[in-house]
PDB file of N, CA, C and O in Angstrom:
ATOM      1  N   UNK A   1       1.116  -0.998  -0.085  1.00  0.00           N
ATOM      2  CA  UNK A   1      -0.025   0.368   0.089  1.00  0.00           C
ATOM      3  C   UNK A   1       1.196   1.435   0.493  1.00  0.00           C
ATOM      4  O   UNK A   1       2.230   1.384   1.159  1.00  0.00           O
ATOM      5  N   UNK A   2       0.338   2.624  -0.452  1.00  0.00           N
ATOM      6  CA  UNK A   2       1.256   3.307  -0.568  1.00  0.00           C
ATOM      7  C   UNK A   2       0.454   4.394   0.416  1.00  0.00           C
ATOM      8  O   UNK A   2      -0.754   4.412   0.650  1.00  0.00           O
ATOM      9  N   UNK A   3       1.498   5.307   0.931  1.00  0.00           N
ATOM     10  CA  UNK A   3       0.739   5.739   1.711  1.00  0.00           C
ATOM     11  C   UNK A   3       1.949   7.556   1.967  1.00  0.00           C
ATOM     12  O   UNK A   3       3.159   7.772   1.895  1.00  0.00           O
ATOM     13  N   UNK A   4       0.554   8.542   2.304  1.00  0.00           N
ATOM     14  CA  UNK A   4       1.844  10.267   1.599  1.00  0.00           C
ATOM     15  C   UNK A   4       1.953  10.565   2.926  1.00  0.00           C
ATOM     16  O   UNK A   4       0.846  10.650   3.458  1.00  0.00           O
ATOM     17  N   UNK A   5       3.023  10.786   3.775  1.00  0.00           N
ATOM     18  CA  UNK A   5       3.402  11.761   4.668  1.00  0.00           C
ATOM     19  C   UNK A   5       3.876  13.211   4.376  1.00  0.00           C
ATOM     20  O   UNK A   5       4.892  13.529   3.758  1.00  0.00           O
ATOM     21  N   UNK A   6       2.724  14.229   5.070  1.00  0.00           N
ATOM     22  CA  UNK A   6       2.961  15.756   4.566  1.00  0.00           C
ATOM     23  C   UNK A   6       3.950  16.292   5.441  1.00  0.00           C
ATOM     24  O   UNK A   6       3.831  16.429   6.658  1.00  0.00           O
ATOM     25  N   UNK A   7       4.753  16.532   4.868  1.00  0.00           N
ATOM     26  CA  UNK A   7       5.703  17.260   6.169  1.00  0.00           C
ATOM     27  C   UNK A   7       5.568  18.690   6.143  1.00  0.00           C
ATOM     28  O   UNK A   7       5.156  19.229   5.116  1.00  0.00           O
ATOM     29  N   UNK A   8       5.877  19.380   7.185  1.00  0.00           N
ATOM     30  CA  UNK A   8       5.906  20.754   7.149  1.00  0.00           C
ATOM     31  C   UNK A   8       6.943  21.228   8.720  1.00  0.00           C
ATOM     32  O   UNK A   8       6.725  21.028   9.915  1.00  0.00           O
ATOM     33  N   UNK A   9       8.172  21.964   7.936  1.00  0.00           N
ATOM     34  CA  UNK A   9       9.199  22.404   8.852  1.00  0.00           C
ATOM     35  C   UNK A   9      10.512  21.032   9.529  1.00  0.00           C
ATOM     36  O   UNK A   9      11.461  20.877  10.298  1.00  0.00           O
ATOM     37  N   UNK A  10       9.541  20.265   8.433  1.00  0.00           N
ATOM     38  CA  UNK A  10      10.915  18.800   8.912  1.00  0.00           C
ATOM     39  C   UNK A  10      10.353  17.933   9.582  1.00  0.00           C
ATOM     40  O   UNK A  10      11.097  17.048  10.005  1.00  0.00           O
ATOM     41  N   UNK A  11       9.381  17.872   9.815  1.00  0.00           N
ATOM     42  CA  UNK A  11       8.437  17.618  11.466  1.00  0.00           C
ATOM     43  C   UNK A  11       6.983  16.288   9.921  1.00  0.00           C
ATOM     44  O   UNK A  11       6.245  16.944   9.186  1.00  0.00           O
ATOM     45  N   UNK A  12       6.950  15.067   9.842  1.00  0.00           N
ATOM     46  CA  UNK A  12       5.937  14.792   9.541  1.00  0.00           C
ATOM     47  C   UNK A  12       4.457  14.581  10.888  1.00  0.00           C
ATOM     48  O   UNK A  12       4.094  13.928  11.866  1.00  0.00           O
ATOM     49  N   UNK A  13       3.927  16.186   9.558  1.00  0.00           N
ATOM     50  CA  UNK A  13       1.981  16.340  10.493  1.00  0.00           C
ATOM     51  C   UNK A  13       1.230  15.180  10.317  1.00  0.00           C
ATOM     52  O   UNK A  13       0.704  14.759  11.348  1.00  0.00           O
ATOM     53  N   UNK A  14       0.970  14.340   8.958  1.00  0.00           N
ATOM     54  CA  UNK A  14      -0.536  13.354   8.356  1.00  0.00           C
ATOM     55  C   UNK A  14      -0.020  12.777   7.333  1.00  0.00           C
ATOM     56  O   UNK A  14       0.604  13.266   6.391  1.00  0.00           O
ATOM     57  N   UNK A  15      -0.410  11.338   7.635  1.00  0.00           N
ATOM     58  CA  UNK A  15      -0.561  10.246   6.574  1.00  0.00           C
ATOM     59  C   UNK A  15      -1.451   9.936   5.899  1.00  0.00           C
ATOM     60  O   UNK A  15      -2.286   9.063   6.139  1.00  0.00           O
ATOM     61  N   UNK A  16      -1.356  10.756   4.791  1.00  0.00           N
ATOM     62  CA  UNK A  16      -2.794  10.815   3.687  1.00  0.00           C
ATOM     63  C   UNK A  16      -2.630   9.219   3.130  1.00  0.00           C
ATOM     64  O   UNK A  16      -1.653   8.663   2.629  1.00  0.00           O
ATOM     65  N   UNK A  17      -3.657   8.839   3.352  1.00  0.00           N
ATOM     66  CA  UNK A  17      -4.124   7.213   3.047  1.00  0.00           C
ATOM     67  C   UNK A  17      -4.914   6.745   1.815  1.00  0.00           C
ATOM     68  O   UNK A  17      -6.014   6.195   1.853  1.00  0.00           O
ATOM     69  N   UNK A  18      -4.362   6.972   0.968  1.00  0.00           N
ATOM     70  CA  UNK A  18      -5.722   7.090  -0.584  1.00  0.00           C
ATOM     71  C   UNK A  18      -6.653   5.649   0.161  1.00  0.00           C
ATOM     72  O   UNK A  18      -6.588   4.935   1.162  1.00  0.00           O
ATOM     73  N   UNK A  19      -7.610   5.835  -1.233  1.00  0.00           N
ATOM     74  CA  UNK A  19      -9.064   4.981  -0.858  1.00  0.00           C
ATOM     75  C   UNK A  19      -8.573   4.378  -1.896  1.00  0.00           C
ATOM     76  O   UNK A  19      -8.455   3.168  -1.705  1.00  0.00           O
ATOM     77  N   UNK A  20      -8.163   4.817  -3.150  1.00  0.00           N
ATOM     78  CA  UNK A  20      -8.242   3.836  -4.743  1.00  0.00           C
ATOM     79  C   UNK A  20      -6.684   3.606  -4.644  1.00  0.00           C
ATOM     80  O   UNK A  20      -6.133   4.545  -4.070  1.00  0.00           O
ATOM     81  N   UNK A  21      -6.085   2.903  -4.932  1.00  0.00           N
ATOM     82  CA  UNK A  21      -4.350   2.653  -4.854  1.00  0.00           C
ATOM     83  C   UNK A  21      -4.638   2.579  -6.253  1.00  0.00           C
ATOM     84  O   UNK A  21      -4.611   1.389  -6.566  1.00  0.00           O
ATOM     85  N   UNK A  22      -4.873   3.227  -7.136  1.00  0.00           N
ATOM     86  CA  UNK A  22      -5.394   3.860  -8.676  1.00  0.00           C
ATOM     87  C   UNK A  22      -4.477   4.101  -9.199  1.00  0.00           C
ATOM     88  O   UNK A  22      -4.020   2.985  -9.445  1.00  0.00           O
ATOM     89  N   UNK A  23      -3.734   4.887  -9.629  1.00  0.00           N
ATOM     90  CA  UNK A  23      -2.445   6.044  -9.896  1.00  0.00           C
ATOM     91  C   UNK A  23      -3.493   7.507 -10.079  1.00  0.00           C
ATOM     92  O   UNK A  23      -3.426   8.653  -9.634  1.00  0.00           O
ATOM     93  N   UNK A  24      -4.093   7.049 -10.638  1.00  0.00           N
ATOM     94  CA  UNK A  24      -5.457   8.656 -11.268  1.00  0.00           C
ATOM     95  C   UNK A  24      -5.558   9.287 -10.133  1.00  0.00           C
ATOM     96  O   UNK A  24      -5.247  10.444  -9.852  1.00  0.00           O
ATOM     97  N   UNK A  25      -6.116   8.269  -9.354  1.00  0.00           N
ATOM     98  CA  UNK A  25      -7.194   8.390  -8.437  1.00  0.00           C
ATOM     99  C   UNK A  25      -6.556   8.880  -7.533  1.00  0.00           C
ATOM    100  O   UNK A  25      -7.163   9.801  -6.986  1.00  0.00           O
ATOM    101  N   UNK A  26      -5.496   8.647  -7.094  1.00  0.00           N
ATOM    102  CA  UNK A  26      -4.469   9.098  -5.925  1.00  0.00           C
ATOM    103  C   UNK A  26      -3.956  10.363  -5.942  1.00  0.00           C
ATOM    104  O   UNK A  26      -4.163  11.101  -4.979  1.00  0.00           O
ATOM    105  N   UNK A  27      -3.334  10.722  -6.861  1.00  0.00           N
ATOM    106  CA  UNK A  27      -2.475  12.125  -8.010  1.00  0.00           C
ATOM    107  C   UNK A  27      -3.703  12.703  -7.744  1.00  0.00           C
ATOM    108  O   UNK A  27      -3.318  13.854  -7.542  1.00  0.00           O
ATOM    109  N   UNK A  28      -5.244  12.747  -7.555  1.00  0.00           N
ATOM    110  CA  UNK A  28      -6.049  13.620  -7.542  1.00  0.00           C
ATOM    111  C   UNK A  28      -6.605  13.882  -5.996  1.00  0.00           C
ATOM    112  O   UNK A  28      -7.086  14.956  -5.634  1.00  0.00           O
ATOM    113  N   UNK A  29      -6.469  12.831  -5.236  1.00  0.00           N
ATOM    114  CA  UNK A  29      -6.541  12.946  -3.881  1.00  0.00           C
ATOM    115  C   UNK A  29      -5.518  13.934  -3.444  1.00  0.00           C
ATOM    116  O   UNK A  29      -5.537  15.144  -3.220  1.00  0.00           O
ATOM    117  N   UNK A  30      -4.389  12.759  -3.393  1.00  0.00           N
ATOM    118  CA  UNK A  30      -2.903  14.167  -2.531  1.00  0.00           C
ATOM    119  C   UNK A  30      -2.792  15.249  -3.451  1.00  0.00           C
ATOM    120  O   UNK A  30      -1.763  15.897  -3.265  1.00  0.00           O
ATOM    121  N   UNK A  31      -3.529  15.671  -4.408  1.00  0.00           N
ATOM    122  CA  UNK A  31      -2.927  16.811  -4.808  1.00  0.00           C
ATOM    123  C   UNK A  31      -4.355  17.895  -3.206  1.00  0.00           C
ATOM    124  O   UNK A  31      -4.011  18.477  -2.177  1.00  0.00           O
ATOM    125  N   UNK A  32      -5.643  17.704  -3.724  1.00  0.00           N
ATOM    126  CA  UNK A  32      -6.403  18.221  -3.088  1.00  0.00           C
ATOM    127  C   UNK A  32      -6.180  18.140  -1.734  1.00  0.00           C
ATOM    128  O   UNK A  32      -6.256  19.119  -0.991  1.00  0.00           O
ATOM    129  N   UNK A  33      -5.850  16.790  -1.296  1.00  0.00           N
ATOM    130  CA  UNK A  33      -4.900  17.370   0.273  1.00  0.00           C
ATOM    131  C   UNK A  33      -4.155  18.196   0.462  1.00  0.00           C
ATOM    132  O   UNK A  33      -4.186  18.896   1.474  1.00  0.00           O
ATOM    133  N   UNK A  34      -2.995  18.353  -0.809  1.00  0.00           N
ATOM    134  CA  UNK A  34      -1.726  19.069  -0.301  1.00  0.00           C
ATOM    135  C   UNK A  34      -2.202  20.453  -0.305  1.00  0.00           C
ATOM    136  O   UNK A  34      -1.550  21.143   0.479  1.00  0.00           O
ATOM    137  N   UNK A  35      -3.438  21.306  -1.141  1.00  0.00           N
ATOM    138  CA  UNK A  35      -3.806  22.435  -1.479  1.00  0.00           C
ATOM    139  C   UNK A  35      -4.564  22.237   0.481  1.00  0.00           C
ATOM    140  O   UNK A  35      -4.039  23.060   1.231  1.00  0.00           O
ATOM    141  N   UNK A  36      -5.480  21.428   1.096  1.00  0.00           N
ATOM    142  CA  UNK A  36      -6.315  22.143   1.917  1.00  0.00           C
ATOM    143  C   UNK A  36      -5.042  22.350   2.788  1.00  0.00           C
ATOM    144  O   UNK A  36      -4.487  23.407   3.087  1.00  0.00           O
ATOM    145  N   UNK A  37      -4.666  20.852   3.175  1.00  0.00           N
ATOM    146  CA  UNK A  37      -2.726  20.826   4.443  1.00  0.00           C
ATOM    147  C   UNK A  37      -2.428  22.100   4.058  1.00  0.00           C
ATOM    148  O   UNK A  37      -2.683  22.738   5.079  1.00  0.00           O
ATOM    149  N   UNK A  38      -1.905  23.177   2.920  1.00  0.00           N
ATOM    150  CA  UNK A  38      -1.207  24.595   2.914  1.00  0.00           C
ATOM    151  C   UNK A  38      -2.420  25.906   3.620  1.00  0.00           C
ATOM    152  O   UNK A  38      -2.211  27.076   3.942  1.00  0.00           O
ATOM    153  N   UNK A  39      -3.259  25.350   3.643  1.00  0.00           N
ATOM    154  CA  UNK A  39      -4.111  26.738   3.704  1.00  0.00           C
ATOM    155  C   UNK A  39      -4.192  26.514   5.431  1.00  0.00           C
ATOM    156  O   UNK A  39      -3.818  27.255   6.340  1.00  0.00           O
ATOM    157  N   UNK A  40      -4.781  25.302   5.451  1.00  0.00           N
ATOM    158  CA  UNK A  40      -3.916  24.577   6.586  1.00  0.00           C
ATOM    159  C   UNK A  40      -3.495  24.941   8.288  1.00  0.00           C
ATOM    160  O   UNK A  40      -3.953  24.971   9.431  1.00  0.00           O
ATOM    161  N   UNK A  41      -1.835  25.262   7.176  1.00  0.00           N
ATOM    162  CA  UNK A  41      -0.810  25.116   7.809  1.00  0.00           C
ATOM    163  C   UNK A  41      -0.165  26.559   7.615  1.00  0.00           C
ATOM    164  O   UNK A  41       0.648  27.321   8.138  1.00  0.00           O
ATOM    165  N   UNK A  42      -0.670  26.497   6.990  1.00  0.00           N
ATOM    166  CA  UNK A  42      -0.030  28.359   6.272  1.00  0.00           C
ATOM    167  C   UNK A  42       0.954  28.946   5.873  1.00  0.00           C
ATOM    168  O   UNK A  42       1.307  30.118   6.010  1.00  0.00           O
ATOM    169  N   UNK A  43       1.793  27.362   4.924  1.00  0.00           N
ATOM    170  CA  UNK A  43       2.688  27.422   4.941  1.00  0.00           C
ATOM    171  C   UNK A  43       2.759  26.170   3.232  1.00  0.00           C
ATOM    172  O   UNK A  43       1.985  25.287   2.861  1.00  0.00           O
ATOM    173  N   UNK A  44       3.861  26.627   2.719  1.00  0.00           N
ATOM    174  CA  UNK A  44       3.400  24.993   1.830  1.00  0.00           C
ATOM    175  C   UNK A  44       4.133  23.759   2.281  1.00  0.00           C
ATOM    176  O   UNK A  44       5.286  23.730   2.714  1.00  0.00           O
ATOM    177  N   UNK A  45       3.346  22.785   2.130  1.00  0.00           N
ATOM    178  CA  UNK A  45       4.134  21.366   2.932  1.00  0.00           C
ATOM    179  C   UNK A  45       4.284  20.889   1.801  1.00  0.00           C
ATOM    180  O   UNK A  45       3.733  21.404   0.828  1.00  0.00           O
ATOM    181  N   UNK A  46       5.144  19.690   1.693  1.00  0.00           N
ATOM    182  CA  UNK A  46       6.069  18.959   0.958  1.00  0.00           C
ATOM    183  C   UNK A  46       5.203  17.440   1.136  1.00  0.00           C
ATOM    184  O   UNK A  46       4.793  17.041   2.226  1.00  0.00           O
ATOM    185  N   UNK A  47       5.036  16.751  -0.080  1.00  0.00           N
ATOM    186  CA  UNK A  47       4.233  15.138   0.088  1.00  0.00           C
ATOM    187  C   UNK A  47       5.929  14.507  -0.726  1.00  0.00           C
ATOM    188  O   UNK A  47       6.507  14.767  -1.781  1.00  0.00           O
ATOM    189  N   UNK A  48       6.244  13.504   0.574  1.00  0.00           N
ATOM    190  CA  UNK A  48       6.438  12.295   0.268  1.00  0.00           C
ATOM    191  C   UNK A  48       5.842  10.624   0.501  1.00  0.00           C
ATOM    192  O   UNK A  48       5.231  10.055   1.405  1.00  0.00           O
ATOM    193  N   UNK A  49       6.456  10.168  -1.006  1.00  0.00           N
ATOM    194  CA  UNK A  49       5.442   8.734  -0.539  1.00  0.00           C
ATOM    195  C   UNK A  49       6.287   6.943   0.058  1.00  0.00           C
ATOM    196  O   UNK A  49       7.448   6.641  -0.219  1.00  0.00           O
ATOM    197  N   UNK A  50       5.813   6.504   0.456  1.00  0.00           N
ATOM    198  CA  UNK A  50       5.788   5.572   1.393  1.00  0.00           C
ATOM    199  C   UNK A  50       5.651   4.193   1.188  1.00  0.00           C
ATOM    200  O   UNK A  50       4.666   4.145   0.452  1.00  0.00           O
ATOM    201  N   UNK A  51       6.050   2.958   1.392  1.00  0.00           N
ATOM    202  CA  UNK A  51       4.930   1.953   0.727  1.00  0.00           C
ATOM    203  C   UNK A  51       5.584   1.216   2.386  1.00  0.00           C
ATOM    204  O   UNK A  51       6.614   1.058   3.041  1.00  0.00           O
ATOM    205  N   UNK A  52       3.523   0.859   2.389  1.00  0.00           N
ATOM    206  CA  UNK A  52       3.869   0.381   3.854  1.00  0.00           C
ATOM    207  C   UNK A  52       3.381  -1.010   3.359  1.00  0.00           C
ATOM    208  O   UNK A  52       2.263  -1.139   2.859  1.00  0.00           O
ATOM    209  N   UNK A  53       4.756  -2.663   3.601  1.00  0.00           N
ATOM    210  CA  UNK A  53       4.254  -3.386   3.470  1.00  0.00           C
ATOM    211  C   UNK A  53       2.941  -5.109   4.351  1.00  0.00           C
ATOM    212  O   UNK A  53       2.425  -5.938   3.601  1.00  0.00           O
TER     213      UNK A  53
END
């Protein structure tokens, strides 16, 4: 499973777990969440992906 960590000022603040593992759906969800979280934290956020086995 692929998950995305939201990093603000070097700290992992949240983890986004997409409902679907289809790449197109995943991209749309992560892009939407990154915009929302940028507004929430007031600064651009960095999104890193990682794989959970």
